[in-house]
N, C-alpha and C positions, 0 to 999 in steps of 0.2 A: 295313374299312368295311362290308362286308356284315352283319357281326354287329351293329354299331352301329345300322344301319337297322331292325334287328328289336328294339332295346332290350336286347340282351345285351352282356356285355363279356368273357365267356369262352365258348369253343367251339372248333369246328373248321370251317373253310370248305373245302368241296370244290368248287373252281371248274373245271368242265368247259368249257374255253375253245375257241376256234377252232382253235388249233394245239397246245395242251398241256393237261394236267390237273395241278392242284395241290391238295394237301391241307395246309393250314396251320393249326396250333393258335394260339389266342390265349387268354391267361390275364389276367383282370382288366385288360382293355384293351390289353395289349401282345402283340405278336406274339412267339412263342417263338423267336426267331432265334439265341439264344446257344448252342443245341444243334442238331444236325442233324435237327430234328423236321419240317421242311417237306419234304414228298415231291413230286416232280414225275415226269410220265410223258408219253410222246408220245401216248397215247391221247387223242383229241380229236374235236370236232364235225366237223372237215374230214375226218378219217379215217373217221368214220361216214358222211358224205356220199359218199365215194369207194366205201365198201362197198356202199352202197345203189345207186349207179350201176352197180356190178358185178353185183349181183343183179338189177336192173331196168334193162337197157341203155337204154330209152327215156328214162331220166332224165339220160342223159349230157350233154346240152346245157344243163342248168339251171344258173344261177348260185347263189351261196350264199344269197341272199334266198329264191329259190324253193325251194331244198333245205330251208331252215329251215321253210317252210310245209309241205313234205312230211312232215318229221319230226313237226311239231307235230300235224298233222291224221291221219296214218296210223300212225305208229310207236308201239309199245306194248312196254314192258319186261315179259317174261314172269316169272312168279313162280318158275320152276323152271329147271333146266338146259336147255340147247339140244337135248339128246337127247330131252327130254320134250316138245318143242314139237310139237303135232298139226298136221296139215294143216288149213287153213282155206279156207273158200269164197272165191273170187275177188271182189275188190271194185274197181269202177271209180273211178278218181281223174281229175279234170280238171286238166290242166296249164295253166300260164299261157298257152300259145298255143292253148288251147281243144281240144287233142287229148286223148284218153283213153288212160290205161294201166291195165291190170288188174294187181292186186297180190294176193298171198296171204300165206303165212307169212313172206315176206322181211321184212315190217314188224315181225315179232317176232324173227327170226333176227339181223338187223343190230344192233339194240340190245344183244344179248348181248355184243357186242364190248367194251362198257363194263365188264362184269363178268368175262369170260373171254377176254381178248385172245389167250391162247394157242391157243384153237380156231381163230384166224384167222392163226396164224403170227407173232404179235407177241410178243416176249419182254418183257413189262411186267406189273406187277400190275394187277388190276382195281380199280375204285373203292373197293370195301369193304376190299381188302387195303391200299391206300394209306392209308386212314383208320386201319386196325389198326396198320400200320407206324409212321405218325406218332404215334399215340397212345402206343405203347410206347417212344418216344424221349423222352418227357416224364416229369417227376417223377411217380411213382404217386399222390401226394397230390392231383393235379389231374385224374386220369383221369375220375372220376365227373361232375365238373362239365363237363369238355370234351365228353365223349361225349353227355351229355344235351342238348347244344346244337349238333349237327351241322346245318350249313346248306349244302345243296346250291345251287350257283350256275351260271349260264350256261343258255342256252336249251335245250341237249341235256338238262338235268336236268328239264325241264318235260314231258318225254314221259310219257304216261300209264303209271303203274305204277313209275316209276323210285324215288321215295321208299319205296314199299312194299318193293320188291325189295332196296334198299339196307339197310333196317331188318332184313329177314329174314336177309340175308347177314351182317350185323353180329352179330345175335343168336346166329348159329351159332358165332362165334369169340369173343364176349365173355362175361364172367361175370355181367353185370347187365343189366336192361332199361332202355330209354330210348325216346324218340321221335325221329324224323328230320323 
């Protein structure tokens, strides 16, 4: 449905949902369910919330709606590996109860979970690896059209820098250029 809403009939939907992430290819309007091309992973918005709460204990009491606001306003996906994320000046953020919390590079470290879950002890592919794995279970004749139409879905994918990082990671493993 996500592809249709953008006027496309072929592509790959990367849905980073509340409890799981799914990479699902669609070709000429049909999901490619006849082959094991849909990849799922336990990496999710909820796990990212929990990681942020671990990094910033003052967030522990927030519900999922408030955590969505935190991710939207504060989190940024770094363009590079987590070992390359520099220290940042602390920024104050006003919580829904009007208290303030100071945050630094936690807001760049936590989103790294979506691309490198193994750094956080989770044995699962990152978002870009899910797309790569899904694409390579599809007939090669459809690769170009599918990869040219990657659609990130879910609130977590709206974090600043997500689409750019996804594109950079995919460019590193694929033989052709495309836009996310």
